[in-house]
N, C-alpha and C positions, 0 to 999 in steps of 0.2 A: 264412239269416236267423236270428239269435239271438233269445232270448226278449226281450231288451231292444229290439232293433231292431223286433222284431214289435209290441211295445206302442207304441213311438214312431210307428211306421206307422199304427197304429189310431188314436191320439190325433189325428194330423194329419188323417186321412181323416174321422173323426166330427166335426172342428170345421169341415169345409167346409159351404158352403150345402147345403141339401137337394138331394139328386140323385135319380137314379132309384130308386125304392124296391126294385126288383129287384136293383139293383147292391148297396145296403146288405144286402140279405138274403143275398146272396151273400158279401159281406165278413164279415159276422158268423158265417156258416156256416164259412168258412174259418178265422177266429179260433178258434172253438170246437173245430174238429177239430184245429188246431195245439195248443191248450191240452191237449186230451185225449192227443195223441201225447206231449207233453213229460211228462205225468203218468207214462208208462210207463218213462222212463229212470231207472235206479237212482241214488240218492243216494250219492256217493262216501263210503266209510268207511275209516278207517285201522285196518288190523289190526296190533295189538300182537304182540310176540313172547311166546309162551305161556311163563310162568314155570316153572321147574323144580319137580317136585313136592316137592323137598327144600329149596326156597328158604330157609324159616325155619331149618331145621337147619344149613344151610351158614352163614347169618349168624350163628348162635350159635357155631359152631365157629370162624368167622374172628374173632369177638369174643374167644374164649378165646386165640387165637393172639397177637392184639394185646397182650392183658394179659400174656402169657407173654413177649412180646419186651420188654415194660416191666420185668417182673421180672428178666430176664437183664441188662439195663442197670444196674439198680440193684444186683444182685448183683455184678456186675464192679466197680462202684464200692465196694462194701463190701469186696471182696476187695483192692484196691488200698489203701483206706484203713487196712486192717487190719495192713499191714506197716510196720516202723519206716522212718521217713524224717525228713528235716529239717523237712518240713511239720508244722503242727499236726495232730495225730491225734486222732480222737474216742476216747472212753473205752471200753474193752472192753465196758462195760455198754451203751453207744450201739450199737455194732455188733451185739451180742447182740440187742438190741431190734429192730433192723432186720431181722435174719435170722428172728427169731420171726415177725415180721409176714409175711415173704415166704413162710415155710413153710406158714403158715395160709392165705395166699392160694393157694398151689398145691393145697392140699387142697380149697378152695372150687372151683378150676378143674376139678379131677378130677371133682367132683360135676356140675358144668355140662356136661361132656363126656358123662357118662352120661345126663343129662337130655336133651341134644340128640339122642343116639342112640336114645333110646327110641322104639320102633315102626319103626325103619329096619331093613330086612331085611339080614342078613349076606350072603345068597346069594338072588338075584344081588346083587352089590355095586354100589350106584349109584357111577359114576364121579365125580360131583360131590361125593360124600361123602368118597371115598378121598383126594383131593388136599388138602383142608384137614387131614384126619387125618395125612397124611404129614408136612406142615408142622409141625403140633403135636408130633409125635414126634420131629422133627429139633430143635425148639427145646428140647424137655425134655431131649434128650440133651446139648445145649449146657449147660442148667442144671446137669446132673449133673457135667459136666466141670468147670465153674467151681467147683462146691461142693467137689469133690474136692480141688482146689488149696487151697481156704481150710481144709479139714480138717488141713492141714500146719501150721497157725498155732500158735505155741508157747503161747498161752493156751488151756488145755483147755476152758474153757467156751465160748470162742468157736468152737473146733474142734467141739464138741458142737452148737452151733447150725447150723454149716454142714452137719453130718451130717443134722440134721433136714430141711434144705432139700433135700439129695441124696434122702433117702427119700421125700419128698413128690413130688419130680419123677420118681422111679422108679415111683411109684404110676400117674402119668400114662402112662408108657411101657407099663406092663403093661395098663392099660385100653385103650390104642390097639391094642396088638398083639393082644389077645385079640379085638378086633372085626375088624381087618384081618389075616387069616390069610394065610401065604404071601407077604408082602410083601418086597420088596427095598429095604433102606435105602440111598438115594443121598446120599452125604456132600457131594460136589463136583459141580458148582459150588454153593456155599453160597448161601443167599438174599441177594439184592441184590449179587451179584457183577458185576463188569464185566470181560469179556474183550476182547481187542484183535485186530484184524485182523492176520494174519501173525504172531501170537504164540500160544504153546501155551496151551490151555484145559483144565486137567486135570480129568478125570472120576474119581470114586472111588465105589465102592459095597461094600456088606457081601455076602460070599459065603456066609454062613452058611446061608441058606434054599436055596441053589442050589448047594451045593459039589459036587454030583454032575453038574452040567452043565459040560461042557468049554468051551462058548463061549456068548456072549450077544450080543444086539442093542442097539445104542444109537441113539438117534433124538431129534432136535430136535423139541419139541412146543410147542404153545401153552400158556399158564399154566393152562388147564383140563385139560390132558392129551390134548386132541384134536389133530388135524391131523397131517400127514405131511411133515416137512421132511427135511432132510439125515439120512442114516442110514448106520450102520456095522454090518455083520453079520459073523458068523464071528470076533468078537473074543475072544481067550483070557480066560477067567473068572478073571483074577488079582486082580480088585478095583480095578484102575486102569487108566486108558488116558490116554495122553500125546500121542496123534497128532491130537487134535482142535485144528486150527489154522484159525480162520475165515479164508476166502479174501476177495477183493475184492468178491465178490457181496453180502457183508453190509453193503456201503456203500449199497446200493439204499434209498432212502427208506421202502419198505414194511417193511423189517426192521431198519433202522439205529437202534439205541438202543431198540428195542422188546423187552418182556420175553418170555422163552422159557424152557423147562426142557429137562432131558435126561432121557429115559425110558430105563430099563434093563429089559430083559425076555428071557425065553428061547424064548417061543412067540409068533409074530406073529398066531396066531388066538385068543388068549385073554389076558386081563390077569392071570391067575394067575401067581404068581411074577414080579411086576414092581413097579416103583417109579419115582418121579421126583425130580428134584434140586429144588433151591431155585430161585427165579427168578434169571435172568442176563440181561445185555444185552451186546451187541457193539458196540464203539466203535473210534475210531481214536485210537492212542497219541498223548497230547498234546491231544486233543479228547474227553476222556472223557464218557461219558454220566453223568447224574445220576439219583438215586432220589429 
């Protein structure tokens, strides 16, 4: 009998004509005992997931990464609009002004990274901190690449403005690499890549910090770097791998068009000398995944 049924039963019985006093006493005793027993049952509680101790720092670093992505889009636009074309071009002064703003923003982002990392131990290195830092490093390298293209622009002042952007982005790379020692930069898959079932999905990494290791491990991991998915071991450490071809199992709803990364490492027992790629999804050609 539930508590509600018990109350209903009590109401009906107590509303009857007076009966035997002993029966009433017995009924009340039963009810009191029932209520007493109910008081011993624990009230259900919903246990939340305990947040990471570095939750605030991760949020700050993700904010930096989003701002860096925005700068890269605007930088690419400035690069395209700087070259002669039949389209109406902004004046060199206008391009220089935009580049000056971006260079200053990159300096601010560098300071925000250092503030976010204040108090975070370098060893042992929190995994949840390492992932956004690698994303920031990868985006900063893209900033440098775009800026170097702009430095070839024929207007010297515009070229110098691109140089300032490059220098500011390189400061971010130095800040990140001083904090994450022994990292492996994984260039491909780049962030927001879509690979296709049955087609090659290239993996590329920098061998600089692991040049003395003849082989590496490659593994599909979750966005936070955790998990153990498809793995390839004993891969020659050439800096590229072209035999990752997603098979039909990637069409399973649990993984189809879901974000993953590729982890490159030399020792399965430690995260030293390791790195992760940008986020990628696997879809079917002609039915591409969206970001």
